[in-house]
C-alpha positions in Angstrom: -18.2 -7.0 18.4 -15.8 -9.7 19.2 -15.6 -13.3 20.4 -12.5 -14.2 22.5 -11.0 -17.7 22.4 -8.1 -18.7 24.5 -5.8 -21.0 22.6 -3.4 -23.6 24.1 -2.4 -25.2 20.8 -1.9 -24.2 17.2 -4.6 -26.4 15.7 -7.7 -24.1 15.6 -8.9 -23.8 11.9 -9.0 -20.0 12.2 -5.3 -19.9 12.9 -4.4 -21.1 9.4 -3.5 -17.6 8.0 -1.1 -17.1 11.0 0.5 -20.5 10.4 1.2 -19.7 6.8 2.6 -16.2 7.0 5.3 -17.0 4.3 2.6 -18.2 1.8 1.5 -14.7 1.0 0.5 -15.6 -2.6 -2.1 -18.0 -1.2 -3.4 -15.3 1.1 -3.8 -12.9 -1.7 -5.6 -15.5 -3.8 -7.9 -15.9 -0.9 -8.3 -12.1 -0.8 -7.0 -11.9 2.8 -3.9 -10.2 4.2 -2.1 -10.2 7.6 -1.2 -7.2 9.6 1.4 -7.1 12.3 2.3 -4.5 14.9 0.2 -2.4 17.2 0.2 0.9 15.3 -0.8 -0.8 12.0 -3.5 -2.8 13.7 -4.8 0.4 15.3 -5.1 1.9 11.8 -6.9 -1.2 10.7 -9.4 -0.9 13.5 -10.2 2.7 12.5 -10.6 1.7 8.8 -13.5 0.4 6.8 -11.7 -2.8 6.0 -13.5 -6.0 7.1 -11.5 -7.6 9.9 -11.7 -11.4 10.2 -9.6 -12.1 13.3 -6.9 -11.0 15.7 -4.1 -13.0 17.3 -2.9 -11.3 20.4 -1.4 -11.9 23.8 -3.7 -11.3 26.8 -1.7 -8.2 27.8 -1.9 -6.6 24.4 -5.6 -7.4 24.0 -6.3 -4.7 26.6 -4.9 -2.1 24.2 -7.3 -2.8 21.4 -10.3 -4.4 23.1 -12.4 -1.2 23.2 -11.8 -0.5 19.5 -12.6 -4.1 18.6 -15.9 -4.0 20.5 -16.9 -0.8 18.7 -16.7 -2.5 15.3 -19.8 -3.6 13.5 -18.6 -7.0 12.3 -17.9 -10.0 14.6 -14.1 -10.4 15.1 -12.7 -13.7 16.3 -9.9 -12.9 18.8 -7.4 -15.6 19.6 -5.4 -15.0 22.7 -2.5 -16.9 24.2 0.8 -16.6 26.0 3.5 -14.9 24.1 5.8 -18.0 23.8 3.0 -19.9 22.2 2.2 -17.1 19.8 5.9 -16.9 18.8 6.0 -20.7 18.2 3.0 -20.3 15.9 4.5 -17.4 14.0 7.9 -18.9 13.9 9.9 -15.9 15.1 10.4 -13.6 18.0 7.5 -11.0 18.4 8.3 -7.7 19.9 4.7 -6.7 19.7 2.5 -9.9 19.9 -0.5 -8.6 18.0 -1.6 -9.6 14.5 -4.8 -9.4 12.5 -6.3 -10.9 9.4 -8.5 -8.7 7.2 -10.2 -9.0 3.8 -8.8 -7.5 0.7 -11.7 -5.4 -0.6 -13.1 -5.3 -4.1 -11.1 -2.8 -6.2 -12.5 0.4 -7.5 -12.5 0.9 -11.3 -10.0 3.4 -12.8 -13.0 5.3 -14.1 -14.5 5.7 -10.6 -11.1 6.8 -9.3 -10.9 9.6 -11.8 -14.5 10.6 -11.3 -14.1 10.9 -7.5 -10.6 12.4 -7.4 -10.4 16.2 -6.7 -8.6 18.2 -9.4 -5.8 18.4 -10.0 -5.6 14.6 -9.4 -2.5 12.8 -8.3 -2.1 9.1 -9.0 0.9 6.8 -8.6 1.6 3.7 -10.7 4.1 0.9 -9.7 5.9 -1.4 -12.1 8.2 -4.3 -11.2 8.6 -3.4 -7.5 9.2 -6.7 -5.8 10.9 -5.8 -2.4 8.1 -5.6 0.1 9.8 -3.1 2.4 10.5 -0.7 -0.4 7.0 -1.1 -1.7 5.5 -0.4 1.7 7.7 2.6 2.3 6.7 4.0 -1.1 3.0 3.4 -0.3 3.5 5.3 3.0 5.0 8.2 1.1 2.1 8.2 -1.3 -0.4 8.4 1.6 1.7 11.2 3.2 1.8 13.4 0.1 -1.8 13.2 -1.0 -1.8 10.5 -3.7 -5.4 9.7 -4.4 -5.0 6.2 -5.8 -2.4 3.5 -6.4 -2.2 1.7 -9.7 -0.4 -1.6 -9.4 1.1 -2.9 -12.6 1.1 -6.5 -13.6 4.8 -7.1 -12.7 4.7 -5.4 -9.3 4.2 -7.2 -6.0 1.0 -6.6 -4.1 0.9 -3.9 -1.5 -1.0 -6.3 0.7 2.0 -8.4 1.4 2.5 -8.5 5.2 5.9 -6.8 5.1 4.6 -4.2 2.7 1.6 -3.4 4.9 3.8 -3.1 7.9 6.4 -0.9 6.1 3.5 1.3 4.9 2.5 1.9 8.6 -1.1 1.4 7.5 -0.8 3.6 4.4 -2.1 0.8 2.3 -5.4 1.0 4.3 -5.9 4.6 3.4 -5.6 4.6 -0.4 -7.8 3.1 -3.2 -5.8 0.4 -5.0 -6.3 -0.7 -8.6 -4.5 -3.8 -9.9 -3.8 -3.4 -13.6 -3.7 -6.1 -16.3 -1.5 -4.0 -18.5 0.2 -0.9 -17.1 1.3 0.6 -20.4 -2.2 0.5 -21.9 -3.6 2.1 -18.7 -1.0 4.9 -19.1 -2.1 5.5 -22.6 -5.8 5.5 -21.5 -4.9 8.1 -18.8 -3.2 10.3 -21.3 -6.2 10.1 -23.6 -8.3 11.7 -20.9 -5.8 14.4 -20.1 -3.8 12.9 -17.2 -0.1 13.7 -17.6 2.0 10.6 -17.1 5.5 11.2 -15.7 8.0 8.4 -15.4 10.4 8.7 -12.4 13.3 7.6 -14.6 16.7 9.2 -15.3 17.8 9.1 -18.9 19.5 11.6 -21.3 16.3 13.3 -22.3 14.9 13.5 -18.8 14.0 16.8 -17.3 14.7 17.5 -13.6 11.7 17.1 -11.4 11.6 20.8 -10.8 11.3 21.5 -14.5 8.3 19.2 -15.0 4.8 20.7 -14.7 3.2 18.7 -11.9 0.4 21.2 -11.2 -2.0 19.5 -13.7 -3.7 16.1 -13.4 -0.8 13.7 -13.3 0.2 10.1 -12.7 3.7 9.4 -11.4 5.2 6.1 -12.5 7.8 4.3 -10.3 9.8 1.2 -11.4 12.1 -1.3 -9.9 15.5 -0.4 -8.5 17.2 -3.0 -10.6 15.7 -2.4 -14.0 13.8 0.8 -13.7 10.7 1.3 -15.8 10.2 -0.9 -18.9 10.5 0.5 -22.4 6.8 -0.2 -23.1 5.7 1.8 -20.0 8.3 4.6 -20.8 6.9 4.9 -24.3 3.4 5.3 -22.8 4.4 8.2 -20.6 4.5 11.9 -21.6 7.9 12.5 -20.2 10.6 11.4 -17.7 11.6 13.2 -14.6 15.0 12.8 -12.8 16.0 13.9 -9.3 19.2 15.9 -9.3 21.9 14.3 -7.2 25.7 14.0 -6.9 27.6 11.2 -8.5 28.4 9.7 -5.1 25.8 7.0 -5.6 24.2 5.5 -8.7 20.6 6.0 -7.7 18.2 6.6 -4.8 16.1 3.9 -3.1 12.7 3.9 -4.9 10.9 4.9 -1.8 13.3 7.9 -1.2 13.1 8.9 -4.9 9.3 8.7 -4.5 9.3 11.0 -1.5 11.5 13.6 -3.3 9.3 13.6 -6.4 6.0 13.6 -4.4 7.3 16.5 -2.3 8.0 18.4 -5.5 4.3 17.9 -6.5 3.4 19.5 -3.2 5.8 22.3 -3.6 4.6 23.2 -7.1 0.9 23.0 -6.1 1.6 25.0 -2.9 -0.7 22.9 -0.7 -1.5 19.3 0.0 -4.1 17.9 -2.4 -7.5 17.1 -0.8 -8.0 13.5 0.2 -9.8 11.3 -2.2 -13.5 11.0 -1.6 -13.5 7.3 -2.4 -14.2 4.9 0.4 -10.6 3.9 1.5 -9.7 0.5 0.1 -12.7 0.6 -2.3 -15.3 -0.8 0.1 -16.0 -3.1 2.9 -15.1 -6.2 0.9 
């Protein structure tokens, strides 16, 4: 269902999230997030996330109107000419289509473990602040069968607009758990038999090919600048490094993630089954 409102100014109260795109912390505190781009909005329309509104040009509305009308909730759709929308957003829009959706309630770690097929595959993020890198890593996690994302207290939210866009909607397909203390969570996982592997090169690291990734495991990824903290490293079972030449110091965290996640797939011989949890943890 949808209600279409033609806008000629930027003052409608419902446009506030679109007027404040750079104030992402406020959005997350309000438990909303903004999605931009046709492909990502199409993924949203097929998801079970609650959609609040769309901001779209008349021409682009035709591409999503049928899917909008098929939704159970009432969606407020604001339409306008592309120049007006660009003025509202504050930059040139190649695809004049955006949406605001609710960040759902998070599943508990216990429910994630209970509902994950075995062997489970989790991914934990620490200190990742670049939204594009974060989103690309989320996209890789979705592609390689990760069953849930664990977001450490020092990592940016995967619901940042640029992260959602870089994930190509991957953030809409995975349960996400925000952690108050990553190191403690890793210790808790080890206590129930989940093997915690830090993607971190150091002298005692094994190569990814030498680490047993066929069991229940949680892969831990850290920031490009500082890697994984000593407290999180101490909470892991072991470290895994990706062999490479000395032509560069390190791989981009998203690329390193893709390499390590592919190694999980290679060792297991098949893609893990998708998690049976409701994507995103619920309707919000």
